[in-house]
Every structure is written in structure tokens, then in C-alpha cells.
C-alpha positions, 0 to 999 in steps of 0.5 A: 552480494550484488549477484544475489540481488540481481538474481532475486530481481530477475526471479521477481520479473519472472513472476510479473503480475499479468494484469489484463487491460479489461477483466470481469470484476465484482462491483464491491471490489471496485467501489466503496459506499459514500458515507461508510468510510473508516475513521482514524483514532489517536491517543497518548499513553504510557507503556510500563514494565520495560526492562530498563529500555524506557525513556526519561523524557520530561513529558513522560515523567509529568504523565506518570506524576499525573497518573499517580496523583489521580490514584491519590498518590502525591508525588513531585515530578522532579523526584521521578527517575524513570527507566521502565516507562515509555511515552507512546502514541496509540493509533487505531482504525475504527471501521464503519458500522462498528458497534459498541463493545467491539474489539480493535487492534491498536498500534503503539509507537514510541516518540521519545527516547525509548530503546525498546517496547518489548515486554511492556504493557500499555496502560488504559488510553482513551482514543479520540477521533478528529472531533476530539470525542472518545470512541475507544479505549486501549490497554494490554500487553504490547507485542513487537514480534521481534528481538534485540540482544547482544553481548561483547559488542555483538548483537542481533535485532529483528523488526523495529522495537520502538513500534508494537501492537496490542491485538484486540486491545481496543474496546469501542465505547461510542459509535460513529454515526454512519449515513449512507443513504441521502434523499433516497439515493446511495452513491458508489465511489470508484477506488480508481476513477475511470469513466468507462468503468463507471459507465459499465457499473451504471449500465450493469445495475440498470440492466439488472433491475430493468430500471434506469436507477443508476447514473454516472455523476463523474468518473469516480461516482455512480449514484443509485436511486433506491427502487421502491421494493428496496426502501428500508432494505438498502443493505440487501440492495447493496449486497445484490449490486456488490456481487454483479460483475462488470468489465473494467478499463484499467490504465496501462501502468508500470510500477518501479521500486528503485530501492528494491529493483522490483518492476510490476507491469501489465502484460498488454503494455506494448512498445512502439518503434524505438532504438535505445543505446545504453552502455554496451547494449543496443535495443531496437524495436522495429517492424519485421525483424525476422523474429521477436527477441533476437539477440545479436552479439557483436564487437565494439571498439574500445576507447583506446589500445587493443581493448574491445567490449562486447556489443549486445544488440537486441532486435524486437518486433514492433508491438512487442509487449513489456513482458517480451522485452523483460524476457529478452533483457533477462536472458542477456543479464541486464542489471536492475539499474539498467532495466529501470533506466531503459524503461524510463528512457522509453517513457520519455521518448513516447515509445512506451505507452503506459504510466510509469510510477516510481516508488 
């Protein structure tokens, strides 16, 4: 099983995302519009019609009793024994500019003791925003996209059965007011703040309109003064600006997921002079080794007796990219755990000039 995992890891490394430090990217893919953000909605609801997999929580019982009372049925909450009902938290995202009557996908999550939401139906649930106002209602059949069955102590399960979705089950009842212009200006917010990218965006806009209408207020914002010919036509102006391409200046990053052994990095990240000794592996990056990626097997005396351990020596030229190091370490069968440890050590020593992000 371990060898299979390592194989998958090295396949992942072979498909490493090659992100260049600079590239032409459309402005609309780099920015968002101030004031045009999405809004989160939340509500409390009931899922009914379950096959004995519901919960018998006191809050669920009281909610059912209240619902029945609203329909003119007087019941005592203490007399209810529920198996086919589950109390859930319903969440959804209301995109900016969404109109009344539009449909939303909603997520349904059990918070009490329900074993499964499979086969259930969400009853009409009001969804409120942070201001406690109702912006949508949700109702419909819950889809969990999985299964759970078993017999005689054996079973099989796919996906998480306490969370499901109601595709198109939410209906927008009220719009969230959206104002993206202020005093004749529009602001673009960079998704990843960077001074050079912000300057490039402002410069491209000014060159396109042949007017000094864009200015950088900080590394994460570019403010645009709406020119006269676009007053009242700000959407058309934003559409034009969004399709403009600018050169980006991205940080050198290496992202490591220690749980899955996945490593994603940019190909332009280079290594300065460094020597790393890790177990039976010795990795040296120095000037003029006679060829990047040279592997020299040797012998290392063991701790006692006649036992010997093979010493793996890797020589790399200074300036070698991370992709080159991965290729060489991959060729000698370095494990995912060792690979991650080596990168971490390089970062701490200062030889790896990139930000290391652990997930």
C-alpha cells in the first residue's frame, strides 16, 4: 500500500504545475469589483422522509411540534418520537447582482444525531443574511451523491451522508443592494495583493484610455475615475477593462500537503549553494559540478559489524530549479516524507528562495 502511495505521489510530481513568475493575464481574472461581493445566507430547517436515520434531538422535536401547531395541529412535544426527521443547518451563497426569482444551490448539514440524510426532503426554510433579513427560501429533495449499506457486520459507504445539497432548491426573495460606484470612481481589488501587478494594471488602463484615470491606492487596490464617455455606462467600461491583459509579478511559492504528499511549485524557483544530508542521502548544490543532476552511489559504514548502507550522493549545479531537483530525487526513489523534509530544511537554511506553504 505504501509503495502505491509513493507511486501516486511521484506521478503528481511529474505533473507539477509550471507557473512562470510573469505571464499575461486578463485583468478580470486578477481582480474583483469593490462593492460587488457575494453574500452568505444561513437558515435552520427540517429534513423529513428519512428511513429511520433521523435524530431525536430535543430541538428537532420542538421544531416539528411548532411546525404542526402552525398548521393548526395541537401536539405535545413530549409525545413525539421521531426517527424520520433531522434538524439541519442550510447554507447558500447569494452572488452579487442576483435578481429576485433566481435559483440558488443550497447545502444541507445535519448538526444533531442523524445517521444519514439520504432520501430526505428539505422543508421550506428561510435563509437570512448577516443583517437577519430573509433573502431566499429553500425547499426540495436532498442529494448526497453517495450510499451507505451493510449486512451481517459488513458494509460499504461512499461520501459523507450527513451533508447534502438541494440543486436549485433556493429561490431569491429579496435583492441585496449593490453599489460599485462611489463619487464617480470604481475600485478594482486584487485577489493577490502585489505592488508591481497593481502598477501594471493602472498603467495598462491609462494607456488604453489615453487618460490618467487609474491610480494605485495600495498594493491591493486600483481606483478608476470613470471618464465622461462612460458615465452611466460603467458596466461597459468594466467589461472593456476586464479583457485587458497585463503582466503579473507572482511570488515564488511551494505548496506542500503533508497529509496527501502533494507538492505544487513554480518551475522558476531556484536553489542557491547548499549541502543537505538526510538519512542515507547527501544532496549538494554548488557551482560547476560537471552536469546538473549527477547521482553518485557510494558506500557508508554502518553502525557496527560488517553491515553497510548504500550512500546516495546527488550533485546539482547552482541555479538548478526545483523541478530539476524533484526529477533527480524522483529517479533515486526518495520518499514523499523525505522530499518534504528536504524542502523544509532548504527553506530554513535560506537556500530556497520561495515561500513554503504547508497545508
